[in-house]
Every structure is written in structure tokens, then in C-alpha cells.
BAZAZA-879109 format. One record per atom (N, C-alpha, C): x, z negated, y negated. Coordinates in steps of 0.02 Angstrom, whole numbers, padded with zeros to 5 digits, always signed. Layout:
! BAZAZA-879109
XZY/...
! end
This chain:
! BAZAZA-879109
-01896+04004-01593/-01914+04033-01527/-01971+03993-01498/-02024+04027-01484/-02084+03993-01459/-02074+03970-01388/-02097+03908-01376/-02094+03882-01307/-02151+03911-01266/-02139+03919-01203/-02190+03950-01159/-02209+03901-01104/-02272+03902-01086/-02299+03861-01031/-02328+03909-00980/-02309+03902-00917/-02334+03946-00863/-02381+03904-00818/-02444+03927-00814/-02495+03893-00773/-02516+03941-00718/-02511+03920-00656/-02528+03963-00599/-02591+03937-00565/-02645+03928-00603/-02708+03905-00574/-02763+03926-00620/-02823+03908-00604/-02880+03921-00647/-02882+03868-00701/-02875+03887-00765/-02867+03839-00820/-02912+03859-00877/-02948+03810-00903/-02991+03821-00962/-02964+03778-01019/-02945+03809-01077/-02916+03774-01135/-02960+03788-01196/-02976+03736-01234/-03017+03743-01295/-02974+03727-01355/-02974+03771-01405/-02934+03763-01465/-02980+03747-01523/-02988+03682-01539/-03022+03659-01600/-03091+03689-01610/-03132+03691-01560/-03200+03716-01567/-03205+03791-01560/-03150+03826-01550/-03153+03898-01541/-03178+03915-01472/-03185+03979-01460/-03211+04000-01394/-03161+03983-01340/-03185+03964-01283/-03139+03945-01229/-03099+04005-01204/-03039+03992-01181/-02995+04043-01154/-02983+04028-01080/-03000+04074-01036/-02993+04064-00964/-02939+04112-00937/-02893+04085-00899/-02843+04126-00865/-02842+04107-00792/-02836+04155-00750/-02836+04143-00678/-02771+04171-00650/-02730+04126-00619/-02668+04146-00586/-02626+04190-00631/-02620+04174-00691/-02579+04213-00736/-02534+04168-00777/-02497+04198-00822/-02450+04160-00865/-02482+04151-00933/-02489+04090-00956/-02519+04076-01021/-02462+04057-01069/-02452+04095-01121/-02400+04082-01170/-02434+04052-01232/-02420+03991-01246/-02450+03956-01303/-02392+03940-01351/-02401+03957-01411/-02348+03945-01461/-02340+03871-01476/-02282+03854-01502/-02267+03784-01516/-02312+03758-01572/-02331+03802-01620/-02373+03781-01675/-02443+03763-01651/-02470+03802-01607/-02537+03788-01581/-02538+03724-01541/-02482+03711-01505/-02481+03650-01465/-02478+03588-01510/-02442+03592-01568/-02441+03535-01614/-02508+03523-01646/-02543+03578-01664/-02608+03570-01697/-02659+03538-01652/-02655+03552-01589/-02705+03526-01542/-02684+03461-01511/-02625+03434-01529/-02602+03372-01498/-02648+03315-01515/-02670+03312-01580/-02714+03257-01601/-02780+03258-01564/-02808+03320-01558/-02872+03325-01523/-02865+03308-01450/-02809+03325-01419/-02800+03309-01348/-02792+03234-01337/-02763+03198-01390/-02756+03126-01384/-02824+03092-01390/-02867+03119-01436/-02933+03090-01444/-02977+03103-01382/-02973+03163-01357/-03012+03182-01297/-02963+03199-01241/-02949+03151-01197/-02901+03166-01144/-02924+03226-01102/-02878+03270-01085/-02894+03331-01046/-02910+03313-00974/-02956+03348-00945/-02970+03337-00873/-02911+03358-00830/-02907+03334-00769/-02851+03354-00726/-02850+03429-00714/-02789+03454-00702/-02782+03527-00692/-02813+03551-00627/-02820+03507-00579/-02846+03527-00513/-02908+03485-00497/-02965+03499-00528/-03025+03460-00513/-03046+03472-00440/-03084+03422-00414/-03104+03426-00343/-03151+03484-00331/-03191+03501-00381/-03240+03555-00371/-03208+03624-00375/-03147+03628-00402/-03116+03693-00409/-03088+03719-00343/-03074+03674-00294/-03045+03696-00230/-03102+03707-00180/-03112+03768-00161/-03162+03786-00111/-03128+03823-00054/-03133+03795+00007/-03100+03827+00064/-03137+03890+00084/-03104+03944+00081/-03135+04009+00098/-03101+04038+00159/-03138+04081+00193/-03112+04113+00253/-03125+04188+00247/-03073+04225+00244/-03081+04297+00236/-03104+04327+00302/-03165+04352+00303/-03194+04379+00364/-03195+04455+00363/-03195+04483+00422/-03198+04555+00428/-03245+04572+00486/-03249+04635+00502/-03293+04658+00556/-03273+04629+00623/-03207+04616+00632/-03183+04597+00698/-03190+04523+00712/-03189+04481+00659/-03197+04409+00673/-03266+04383+00657/-03313+04427+00640/-03382+04407+00632/-03423+04417+00695/-03402+04463+00738/-03439+04479+00800/-03402+04449+00860/-03441+04435+00911/-03412+04409+00973/-03382+04466+01013/-03344+04448+01065/-03313+04499+01107/-03366+04541+01143/-03421+04508+01164/-03473+04546+01199/-03504+04598+01153/-03516+04579+01090/-03546+04627+01043/-03498+04684+01028/-03434+04669+01022/-03385+04722+01010/-03381+04770+01069/-03382+04743+01130/-03378+04787+01189/-03441+04829+01195/-03498+04803+01175/-03559+04843+01177/-03554+04902+01130/-03524+04892+01072/-03515+04948+01027/-03466+05000+01052/-03414+04977+01087/-03364+05023+01114/-03392+05063+01172/-03428+05029+01217/-03452+05062+01277/-03517+05100+01266/-03548+05095+01207/-03610+05131+01191/-03664+05116+01241/-03671+05051+01259/-03724+05032+01305/-03791+05027+01270/-03791+05016+01205/-03852+05011+01167/-03852+05061+01110/-03906+05064+01074/-03911+05111+01018/-03959+05167+01033/-03968+05210+00983/-04016+05265+00990/-03995+05314+01044/-03929+05327+01047/-03906+05374+01099/-03918+05348+01169/-03906+05282+01179/-03918+05254+01246/-03992+05253+01263/-04035+05239+01213/-04107+05237+01227/-04134+05306+01243/-04105+05357+01214/-04129+05425+01227/-04095+05457+01287/-04050+05421+01320/-04019+05448+01380/-03961+05495+01365/-03929+05488+01308/-03874+05533+01291/-03812+05515+01333/-03776+05566+01353/-03713+05556+01388/-03720+05523+01456/-03772+05540+01493/-03781+05509+01559/-03731+05534+01609/-03706+05595+01598/-03661+05625+01647/-03588+05616+01627/-03574+05584+01572/-03505+05573+01553/-03476+05516+01592/-03410+05513+01595/-03376+05461+01633/-03387+05394+01598/-03411+05346+01634/-03427+05281+01605/-03363+05241+01593/-03357+05213+01533/-03300+05170+01517/-03312+05101+01547/-03258+05070+01567/-03261+05003+01596/-03232+04952+01548/-03261+04894+01547/-03237+04840+01505/-03171+04814+01532/-03123+04805+01488/-03057+04781+01508/-03044+04713+01476/-03009+04671+01512/-02990+04606+01487/-02926+04613+01446/-02933+04612+01380/-02875+04621+01337/-02831+04559+01334/-02856+04502+01356/-02817+04441+01357/-02776+04433+01420/-02781+04480+01466/-02745+04474+01528/-02669+04481+01516/-02631+04432+01539/-02559+04433+01530/-02536+04402+01464/-02583+04384+01421/-02564+04354+01357/-02560+04278+01364/-02512+04248+01331/-02503+04175+01330/-02505+04151+01258/-02542+04098+01246/-02548+04071+01179/-02481+04042+01157/-02457+04064+01100/-02394+04041+01074/-02335+04087+01089/-02346+04136+01134/-02291+04181+01152/-02291+04241+01105/-02233+04261+01081/-02228+04317+01036/-02158+04347+01038/-02148+04396+00994/-02083+04431+00992/-02027+04387+00965/-02046+04337+00924/-01994+04294+00896/-01962+04248+00946/-01996+04233+01001/-01968+04190+01053/-01971+04116+01037/-02019+04096+00995/-02024+04026+00978/-02057+03988+01036/-02035+03926+01045/-02063+03882+01096/-02103+03827+01062/-02169+03828+01073/-02213+03780+01043/-02235+03730+01096/-02216+03666+01088/-02236+03616+01138/-02312+03611+01143/-02335+03613+01204/-02407+03611+01216/-02439+03678+01224/-02406+03733+01202/-02433+03800+01210/-02394+03839+01262/-02333+03857+01247/-02292+03894+01295/-02230+03854+01317/-02231+03790+01305/-02176+03747+01327/-02205+03677+01339/-02175+03639+01385/-02200+03571+01398/-02189+03526+01338/-02235+03477+01330/-02230+03431+01274/-02173+03381+01285/-02168+03357+01347/-02116+03307+01363/-02071+03336+01416/-02006+03332+01405/-01957+03356+01454/-01902+03303+01460/-01889+03283+01522/-01839+03232+01538/-01852+03167+01501/-01917+03150+01493/-01936+03087+01461/-01932+03087+01386/-01916+03143+01355/-01912+03146+01282/-01963+03195+01255/-01987+03180+01196/-02036+03224+01163/-02001+03284+01133/-02023+03342+01151/-01990+03403+01128/-02017+03424+01060/-01976+03457+01023/-01996+03486+00959/-01993+03562+00963/-02017+03594+00911/-02018+03667+00910/-01947+03695+00912/-01935+03744+00955/-01869+03774+00962/-01877+03849+00971/-01822+03882+00987/-01823+03955+00993/-01778+03975+01051/-01799+04026+01087/-01759+04052+01143/-01699+04091+01116/-01652+04098+01162/-01596+04141+01146/-01615+04214+01150/-01575+04257+01121/-01591+04328+01118/-01593+04359+01188/-01545+04340+01230/-01544+04368+01299/-01605+04346+01338/-01623+04282+01333/-01681+04257+01370/-01746+04289+01346/-01751+04300+01280/-01810+04332+01253/-01816+04404+01277/-01761+04440+01281/-01763+04509+01306/-01785+04512+01379/-01762+04463+01418/-01784+04459+01488/-01858+04446+01493/-01884+04402+01451/-01956+04388+01452/-01997+04450+01434/-01975+04487+01383/-02011+04547+01363/-02008+04600+01418/-01951+04606+01451/-01945+04655+01506/-01990+04636+01565/-01995+04572+01580/-02039+04550+01634/-02112+04563+01617/-02131+04553+01555/-02200+04566+01534/-02217+04641+01540/-02169+04683+01519/-02181+04756+01525/-02186+04776+01598/-02143+04748+01640/-02146+04765+01712/-02212+04742+01743/-02237+04684+01723/-02300+04659+01750/-02358+04704+01729/-02358+04726+01667/-02412+04770+01644/-02410+04837+01679/-02350+04864+01690/-02344+04926+01727/-02369+04919+01799/-02356+04861+01829/-02380+04849+01898/-02456+04846+01900/-02486+04814+01850/-02559+04811+01848/-02589+04881+01839/-02558+04921+01796/-02583+04989+01785/-02576+05031+01848/-02521+05022+01884/-02512+05060+01946/-02564+05040+01999/-02578+04975+02004/-02628+04953+02052/-02698+04976+02033/-02710+04980+01968/-02777+05003+01946/-02788+05076+01963/-02735+05117+01957/-02742+05188+01972/-02737+05203+02046/-02711+05156+02085/-02701+05169+02156/-02768+05167+02193/-02782+05217+02233/-02844+05221+02271/-02835+05186+02338/-02878+05138+02352/-02875+05101+02414/-02917+05138+02466/-02888+05154+02522/-02923+05189+02575/-02967+05140+02612/-03033+05150+02607/-03079+05104+02639/-03090+05123+02712/-03118+05076+02748/-03131+05087+02820/-03185+05140+02829/-03178+05180+02880/-03226+05232+02894/-03291+05202+02920/-03347+05228+02896/-03412+05204+02919/-03440+05249+02973/-03505+05262+02970/-03536+05305+03020/-03510+05377+03014/-03500+05399+02953/-03472+05466+02941/-03417+05458+02889/-03382+05513+02875/-03327+05509+02829/-03347+05497+02757/-03406+05521+02737/-03428+05517+02668/-03488+05472+02660/-03496+05423+02703/-03555+05379+02702/-03533+05307+02696/-03572+05268+02659/-03558+05196+02653/-03587+05157+02712/-03630+05187+02751/-03661+05152+02807/-03610+05132+02859/-03612+05068+02881/-03567+05043+02932/-03501+05016+02907/-03488+05018+02842/-03424+04994+02814/-03427+04918+02808/-03372+04886+02826/-03368+04813+02822/-03348+04792+02752/-03382+04740+02726/-03368+04712+02660/-03333+04645+02665/-03318+04622+02725/-03286+04557+02733/-03337+04501+02730/-03314+04439+02734/-03360+04382+02732/-03390+04373+02662/-03449+04341+02657/-03478+04327+02591/-03434+04281+02550/-03445+04281+02485/-03406+04240+02439/-03422+04166+02451/-03374+04121+02437/-03387+04049+02445/-03445+04026+02400/-03480+03975+02424/-03537+03948+02388/-03517+03904+02330/-03566+03879+02291/-03550+03837+02233/-03521+03770+02251/-03535+03745+02311/-03509+03680+02333/-03445+03686+02374/-03416+03745+02376/-03354+03755+02412/-03362+03776+02484/-03424+03789+02507/-03433+03810+02576/-03410+03882+02585/-03377+03895+02640/-03350+03962+02655/-03385+03990+02717/-03383+04055+02723/-03416+04091+02778/-03365+04137+02812/-03310+04108+02835/-03258+04147+02866/-03279+04177+02933/-03327+04145+02967/-03349+04170+03032/-03395+04230+03027/-03420+04245+02967/-03469+04298+02958/-03434+04362+02935/-03466+04417+02953/-03445+04483+02929/-03506+04518+02900/-03496+04560+02851/-03551+04596+02819/-03539+04671+02827/-03594+04706+02839/-03591+04779+02848/-03643+04812+02804/-03624+04868+02776/-03669+04907+02734/-03715+04948+02779/-03780+04943+02766/-03828+04984+02803/-03849+05045+02763/-03859+05036+02698/-03883+05092+02657/-03863+05081+02584/-03843+05135+02552/-03830+05135+02479/-03865+05196+02451/-03909+05185+02403/-03946+05241+02374/-03959+05229+02300/-03973+05282+02264/-03989+05278+02193/-04065+05277+02185/-04088+05232+02143/-04159+05227+02127/-04167+05234+02052/-04225+05256+02031/-04238+05270+01961/-04303+05236+01939/-04302+05213+01877/-04360+05182+01847/-04374+05217+01781/-04435+05241+01772/-04453+05277+01711/-04476+05227+01658/-04440+05224+01602/-04457+05179+01548/-04477+05220+01486/-04509+05186+01439/-04533+05221+01379/-04476+05240+01332/-04426+05196+01325/-04372+05209+01277/-04314+05247+01308/-04294+05227+01368/-04233+05255+01397/-04246+05311+01447/-04308+05325+01463/-04322+05378+01511/-04306+05357+01582/-04274+05401+01619/-04256+05386+01689/-04195+05340+01690/-04207+05278+01709/-04154+05227+01711/-04129+05221+01782/-04066+05235+01792/-04037+05238+01859/-04008+05171+01879/-04020+05152+01943/-03990+05091+01972/-03968+05107+02043/-03925+05064+02069/-03900+05071+02137/-03932+05016+02180/-03962+05036+02236/-03993+04988+02282/-03953+04989+02348/-03934+04930+02371/-03892+04923+02431/-03926+04877+02481/-03924+04897+02544/-03949+04855+02599/-03888+04834+02640/-03877+04768+02644/-03818+04741+02678/-03842+04689+02728/-03811+04689+02787/-03826+04640+02840/-03763+04599+02853/-03773+04535+02868/-03718+04490+02884/-03732+04457+02952/-03679+04437+02987/-03687+04404+03052/-03621+04377+03076/-03625+04329+03121/-03565+04298+03149/-03552+04319+03221/-03592+04365+03248/-03582+04387+03317/-03601+04336+03369/-03635+04283+03348/-03654+04230+03395/-03727+04211+03387/-03769+04258+03367/-03840+04246+03363/-03867+04237+03293/-03824+04222+03244/-03847+04211+03175/-03834+04274+03134/-03886+04301+03105/-03880+04363+03066/-03937+04365+03015/-03928+04406+02964/-03978+04415+02912/-03964+04477+02872/-04010+04494+02828/-04001+04554+02786/-04034+04540+02719/-04015+04580+02669/-04042+04573+02601/-04029+04637+02562/-04068+04645+02509/-04061+04701+02463/-04028+04677+02399/-03986+04719+02370/-03955+04704+02305/-03961+04765+02260/-03978+04753+02197/-03987+04808+02150/-03950+04792+02086/-03914+04841+02060/-03876+04833+01999/-03861+04901+01969/-03830+04900+01910/-03814+04962+01877/-03756+04999+01908/-03710+04963+01940/-03653+04996+01973/-03652+04974+02046/-03614+05012+02087/-03616+05003+02159/-03582+04939+02181/-03525+04922+02152/-03489+04863+02174/-03530+04799+02162/-03562+04795+02105/-03603+04736+02090/-03663+04732+02137/-03694+04789+02153/-03751+04789+02198/-03730+04767+02269/-03672+04791+02292/-03648+04771+02358/-03632+04696+02360/-03601+04671+02307/-03585+04599+02306/-03647+04556+02304/-03698+04576+02265/-03760+04538+02262/-03796+04538+02329/-03799+04596+02362/-03833+04599+02427/-03796+04558+02479/-03729+04560+02479/-03690+04523+02529/-03700+04448+02520/-03697+04425+02459/-03703+04353+02447/-03775+04329+02454/-03823+04373+02445/-03893+04353+02454/-03913+04352+02527/-03883+04395+02568/-03902+04398+02639/-03884+04334+02677/-03833+04298+02654/-03813+04238+02690/-03865+04183+02683/-03911+04189+02635/-03964+04139+02625/-04027+04155+02665/-04030+04212+02699/-04089+04231+02738/-04067+04248+02809/-04049+04198+02846/-04022+04207+02914/-04077+04197+02966/-04072+04236+03019/-04113+04228+03079/-04067+04203+03135/-04097+04165+03181/-04060+04149+03241/-04093+04186+03299/-04057+04230+03331/-04082+04273+03383/-04061+04245+03451/-04111+04232+03494/-04096+04210+03562/-04071+04269+03603/-04019+04257+03644/-03991+04310+03687/-03988+04285+03759/-04002+04330+03805/-03999+04313+03875/-03928+04323+03901/-03897+04269+03923/-03827+04269+03947/-03779+04296+03894/-03799+04288+03831/-03756+04308+03774/-03738+04382+03774/-03781+04425+03804/-03763+04496+03803/-03823+04541+03794/-03884+04519+03805/-03942+04563+03799/-04003+04522+03779/-04061+04557+03774/-04123+04523+03756/-04158+04498+03819/-04208+04455+03810/-04242+04424+03867/-04291+04470+03902/-04323+04514+03864/-04374+04558+03894/-04381+04619+03850/-04417+04669+03875/-04429+04730+03836/-04474+04714+03777/-04459+04745+03720/-04494+04730+03657/-04516+04795+03626/-04579+04795+03603/-04604+04849+03560/-04619+04819+03492/-04581+04839+03442/-04588+04811+03375/-04605+04867+03327/-04652+04852+03282/-04675+04903+03234/-04676+04873+03164/-04650+04912+03117/-04654+04894+03046/-04672+04957+03008/-04730+04956+02977/-04757+05014+02941/-04760+05074+02988/-04724+05127+02973/-04727+05188+03014/-04668+05193+03062/-04631+05140+03071/-04573+05140+03115/-04587+05097+03176/-04574+05124+03235/-04583+05087+03298/-04517+05086+03336/-04498+05028+03361/-04438+05020+03401/-04459+04998+03471/-04433+05034+03521/-04444+05016+03592/-04377+04994+03620/-04370+04929+03632/-04307+04900+03656/-04315+04878+03729/-04263+04893+03768/-04263+04876+03839/-04201+04836+03855/-04210+04783+03893/-04154+04743+03916/-04113+04782+03967/-04048+04771+03968/-04003+04808+04012/-03954+04761+04044/-03924+04785+04099/-03874+04745+04134/-03808+04744+04095/-03766+04698+04114/-03703+04690+04079/-03658+04751+04093/-03629+04776+04040/-03587+04836+04046/-03622+04900+04027/-03687+04897+04012/-03725+04958+03995/-03704+04984+03927/-03694+04939+03879/-03676+04960+03811/-03736+04964+03765/-03725+04991+03707/-03777+04997+03656/-03795+05071+03649/-03853+05091+03676/-03877+05159+03670/-03935+05157+03621/-03920+05160+03556/-03970+05150+03504/-03954+05193+03444/-03996+05187+03394/-03984+05216+03329/-03921+05184+03298/-03885+05221+03256/-03822+05195+03231/-03832+05132+03188/-03888+05128+03152/-03901+05067+03114/-03916+05008+03160/-03951+05021+03216/-03966+04968+03264/-03902+04945+03298/-03855+04991+03312/-03791+04972+03343/-03753+04925+03296/-03751+04941+03231/-03716+04897+03183/-03748+04829+03180/-03814+04826+03179/-03849+04761+03176/-03839+04721+03240/-03840+04755+03298/-03830+04719+03361/-03760+04690+03366/-03711+04724+03340/-03643+04697+03341/-03638+04635+03297/-03673+04635+03241/-03673+04575+03198/-03709+04517+03232/-03762+04532+03270/-03800+04480+03304/-03761+04454+03364/-03729+04499+03401/-03693+04480+03462/-03725+04508+03525/-03768+04558+03518/-03799+04591+03576/-03753+04648+03598/-03737+04649+03663/-03688+04697+03688/-03720+04752+03730/-03778+04738+03761/-03809+04787+03806/-03882+04793+03787/-03902+04854+03766/-03971+04864+03743/-03984+04939+03739/-04047+04957+03756/-04071+05024+03744/-04127+05018+03693/-04124+05059+03641/-04174+05057+03588/-04191+05128+03566/-04256+05142+03565/-04281+05207+03544/-04320+05199+03479/-04301+05238+03428/-04336+05237+03364/-04386+05293+03362/-04450+05275+03349/-04503+05324+03345/-04536+05319+03276/-04555+05376+03248/-04586+05377+03183/-04535+05383+03128/-04546+05346+03075/-04503+05350+03016/-04434+05320+03033/-04382+05351+03006/-04314+05326+03016/-04287+05295+02952/-04333+05268+02911/-04311+05231+02852/-04270+05171+02874/-04210+05163+02845/-04164+05112+02869/-04189+05042+02856/-04223+05031+02800/-04251+04965+02786/-04306+04948+02836/-04348+04997+02853/-04401+04985+02903/-04371+04971+02971/-04318+05007+02990/-04285+04995+03054/-04256+04924+03057/-04225+04903+03002/-04196+04836+03000/-04249+04782+03005/-04304+04790+02968/-04357+04741+02971/-04390+04739+03039/-04401+04797+03069/-04433+04799+03135/-04388+04767+03188/-04322+04778+03183/-04276+04749+03232/-04275+04673+03227/-04267+04647+03167/-04264+04574+03160/-04330+04541+03176/-04386+04574+03160/-04451+04545+03177/-04461+04542+03252/-04443+04597+03287/-04451+04597+03360/-04406+04548+03395/-04343+04544+03373/-04296+04498+03406/-04312+04425+03391/-04336+04411+03331/-04353+04341+03314/-04415+04317+03351/-04460+04363+03371/-04522+04343+03404/-04519+04350+03480/-04461+04365+03508/-04458+04372+03580/-04467+04304+03615/-04491+04307+03676/-04508+04247+03714/-04454+04234+03766/-04423+04176+03763/-04371+04160+03812/-04402+04145+03880/-04360+04144+03931/-04384+04130+03999/-04412+04060+04005/-04379+04012+03971/-04403+03943+03975/-04471+03935+03940/-04480+03970+03884/-04545+03967+03849/-04600+03997+03892/-04585+04053+03925/-04634+04084+03969/-04651+04040+04028/-04602+04007+04057/-04614+03962+04114/-04657+03902+04094/-04644+03874+04035/-04685+03818+04012/-04756+03839+03996/-04765+03900+03970/-04832+03923+03953/-04873+03938+04016/-04842+03971+04064/-04878+03990+04126/-04878+03934+04178/-04833+03885+04170/-04823+03832+04220/-04806+03862+04288/-04763+03913+04286/-04740+03946+04346/-04665+03959+04340/-04634+03971+04398/-04563+03990+04398/-04556+04062+04373/-04506+04074+04333/-04490+04142+04311/-04430+04166+04352/-04441+04222+04388/-04389+04248+04432/-04367+04316+04406/-04307+04336+04429/-04278+04400+04409/-04252+04435+04471/-04266+04499+04475/-04242+04539+04531/-04181+04578+04508/-04127+04571+04545/-04065+04605+04530/-04048+04654+04586/-04017+04710+04567/-04004+04763+04616/-03954+04739+04669/-03906+04697+04650/-03856+04676+04699/-03883+04625+04749/-03941+04595+04735/-03970+04546+04780/-04027+04576+04821/-04046+04638+04807/-04099+04669+04846/-04167+04638+04830/-04209+04626+04882/-04276+04599+04870/-04277+04524+04856/-04220+04490+04858/-04218+04418+04848/-04220+04404+04773/-04270+04365+04749/-04274+04350+04677/-04226+04293+04658/-04210+04290+04595/-04168+04237+04567/-04210+04199+04516/-04215+04134+04525/-04254+04092+04479/-04212+04082+04416/-04239+04102+04359/-04204+04097+04296/-04232+04041+04252/-04293+04017+04265/-04322+03963+04225/-04378+03930+04265/-04386+03865+04256/-04438+03827+04289/-04475+03785+04237/-04540+03772+04246/-04577+03733+04196/-04554+03660+04196/-04554+03631+04136/-04531+03562+04128/-04580+03512+04158/-04645+03527+04155/-04697+03481+04179/-04718+03496+04251/-04680+03537+04285/-04696+03552+04354/-04742+03613+04361/-04742+03641+04422/-04781+03701+04436/-04854+03680+04446/-04900+03719+04420/-04970+03705+04428/-04991+03716+04500/-05040+03680+04525/-05058+03685+04596/-05093+03751+04614/-05137+03775+04571/-05173+03837+04587/-05134+03897+04560/-05126+03948+04601/-05088+04006+04578/-05126+04047+04526/-05092+04092+04496/-05123+04137+04447/-05168+04186+04483/-05229+04200+04457/-05274+04246+04492/-05244+04316+04498/-05252+04346+04557/-05222+04411+04570/-05262+04468+04540/-05328+04458+04531/-05369+04513+04505/-05364+04520+04429/-05327+04477+04397/-05321+04482+04325/-05275+04541+04307/-05301+04584+04265/-05263+04644+04246/-05218+04626+04186/-05153+04632+04193/-05110+04615+04137/-05119+04664+04079/-05117+04638+04020/-05125+04678+03960/-05056+04706+03940/-05035+04755+03978/-04970+04785+03966/-04979+04857+03942/-04953+04871+03883/-04958+04939+03856/-04900+04981+03883/-04917+05034+03917/-04866+05078+03947/-04854+05137+03901/-04793+05162+03903/-04775+05222+03866/-04780+05282+03912/-04813+05334+03889/-04827+05391+03933/-04763+05426+03955/-04712+05428+03913/-04648+05458+03933/-04616+05418+03989/-04621+05352+03986/-04593+05311+04040/-04631+05321+04105/-04697+05329+04101/-04737+05341+04162/-04719+05407+04194/-04713+05460+04153/-04695+05525+04181/-04625+05525+04210/-04578+05488+04176/-04511+05484+04203/-04510+05447+04269/-04551+05394+04276/-04554+05357+04338/-04585+05398+04394/-04632+05441+04378/-04665+05483+04429/-04626+05547+04442/-04575+05561+04403/-04535+05620+04414/-04566+05684+04389/-04613+05680+04343/-04646+05741+04317/-04628+05754+04245/-04578+05718+04220/-04560+05728+04150/-04513+05788+04146/-04536+05841+04114/-04495+05900+04103/-04521+05937+04041/-04485+05986+04019/-04503+06021+03959/-04566+06063+03971/-04608+06069+03920/-04669+06109+03926/-04654+06183+03927/-04593+06201+03909/-04573+06272+03910/-04535+06291+03973/-04532+06244+04021/-04491+06258+04080/-04518+06316+04122/-04585+06321+04129/-04615+06373+04172/-04638+06434+04135/-04623+06440+04071/-04645+06497+04032/-04598+06555+04043/-04627+06614+04061/-04586+06674+04070/-04573+06707+04002/-04510+06716+03988/-04491+06746+03924/-04481+06821+03933/-04512+06858+03890/-04507+06932+03894/-04445+06955+03855/-04404+06993+03886/-04344+07019+03854/-04358+07090+03832/-04359+07103+03770/-04373+07170+03744/-04312+07214+03748/
! end
């Protein structure tokens, strides 16, 4: 009966100058006669070790999923790139959103219920080093049930529609509060500030490969209601990202607006930006805000409570915002006017009659010679205000006789 030798590796055997025989992971059956004949040759030439160092090569079986990164895989799933995306295919289809597949997963946790120290169990407990163990069947079922309940809760919250605050109209983003800006990189917070949406619109850019490329442009203003306010534009592919970028960018471009008695402006202002003109008039306390709806939102962020503002020309919301901040930032306070003129600045109030009230005095004293009376002030008057003051402002069709057929 022939003896058999089983070799489970890569083995090369030479029989007395004959051709080599190679077997890989198989069973090699060598007869007893052949082994005796080659014994002398094996003694003269000792055989090399069965496991040479060069024979072991560490290999890693790779596939499509572990050769690409998560970002590259998501790009393929969402079809953000490729010929179809460059040609504008599927622009009106519902856009897929990237999901965090690792959410709720814990390293070392599985159906077997094993506890691995350092992964899903503490390394040291009660002063002793823990070793690998396993949960009981009842405890493992409770853990699985809790995980399923948590996932169902996340899915329910994702599908639940949150009713947002009403803005200027029911279907408009204008006037909606976005809350305070996000904390800064150094931990600074802006809890005193509030942000309001002024405008959300779609803009398009024509490119050679992708054609009409759509983006969302948002205008957001922030303010603390105490004189500090600012605004900024944010642009992104989706609305939420654009709103977040505009809100966080606006906090870096703040204006400080001077207010008279913390409720109105110091004097009447005519501010113009491009084709938009704003005529602002100071008002007594309790008058309110009689302005454009975008100006009302901005005034509340600044902290102005009483103001009349008339918008003439273009009603572009970005132009209105720029004209308002430019006019309010360049207004002249009573103290600045008194120092420039070296005269007392007085105010006439209806409850005091003809008696003036001194609101500011020059720091360096009043100049000895008065201001010349024949000097004509360079004041631009509005024709509608002049007609209203003279009582002749009425419709041009008021005296026209209409013929009834």
C-alpha cells in the first residue's frame, strides 16, 4: 500500500533531473518507491524550506466599492456628473439627497451581541481590564428593538413638514426669521442678533457644457435691534445652503446706525442707489413705520420705530437695501451739526409751541458772528411736498367732466 503525502501549499519537487512538478493547494500522492529513489539526492542537495519568504505575498481583494471613496460613490448615485449632467438631462426630476449611511451605526456592534473592549464596551471596568464577552439574548433583543425604534423616529422626523413662520405673504420667503447666525470658529455666539430673509430668487448662468446652470440667490439681513445691522448675499445650488451662507456672511458686514432718542432718525434723508430713490422723514414717537415692507423689516432689525419712507423708481430689493443703509450710515447727528456750524441746534415740538428745545451745543463754544441771513440754503424740495403744503395737491382728473353715453 503506497504511502501518501498531503501538501497544502505551493510546492515544487524535482525527480532526478526530470521536469519539475508544481502543485498548488492540492494533494500530492507520491509513491513509496519514488520517495526511496530520491532520498539519496535529497540528502546530497538539501531541499529548500516549504514556505520561502518570497512565496508569501500579502494581497487585498479589491472591488468597486472599496476602491472609490464615499464622495465618488455618492456622485455616481446622485448623477451629479457625467454626460447626462453636462447636457442638462433630468433637470425637472426630483433631486436625490445624500444620506449619511453611518448614522446610528456603532463600531463593533452587530447581531451577535459581542462586546469588544475599546469599541462598544469600556476597556477598564471597576479597576479591572475587560476581555471580549457577549450579551445575553434578552439584552441583545432589547438593543435591536431600540435601534429599530430610533431609526423609525428619524424617518418620521424626516418626513414631517415643519410649519415655518409666515413672512410678508403666505407663499413668500420675504420677512421670514432664520434665527441668530451660527457660532464663529473661535466659539463666539450671536444670540442677540436675528436674521430676516429679504429676497430669494433663482438665477441662471449659461455655460458651454451644461447649458443653463441654475442657482439660488438669497438676500438676508441681520440686526440686534439696537443700532447694529448688516446684510449680505448668498448663492448656492440649493436654497437652504444659500440662506445659511448669506446669514453667516451678513454678520461680518455690520453697520452701526445712529438713532435719535432710540426711535427715529436725526433728520430727513434723500438716498439714491442706481434707479432707486428713498425719501425718509423723521417722525414723532408713536407714529410707527409707514414704509415699504422690506424697509419695515430692515428698520425693525436696526431698532427704528418711527419713520416715513417713500420708495421712488425701481423697487429692486437689493437696491432698496443698499440705499437704506447708505442713507442711514451717512446721516448727520445733532452734535456733529452743532460742531460744524458752531451754533446751537434747536428743535421745535408741537407740545411746546413756539419755544425751541436745544438738542445739541458746540463743544468749542458758539461763534461770535451769526450765520449770514442772505445765504440761500441748498435744500432740494420735492414738488409733491410743496403742493401738499400749499393745499393744491389733488388729482389731475378731479375737474374733468366725464360724458355718460
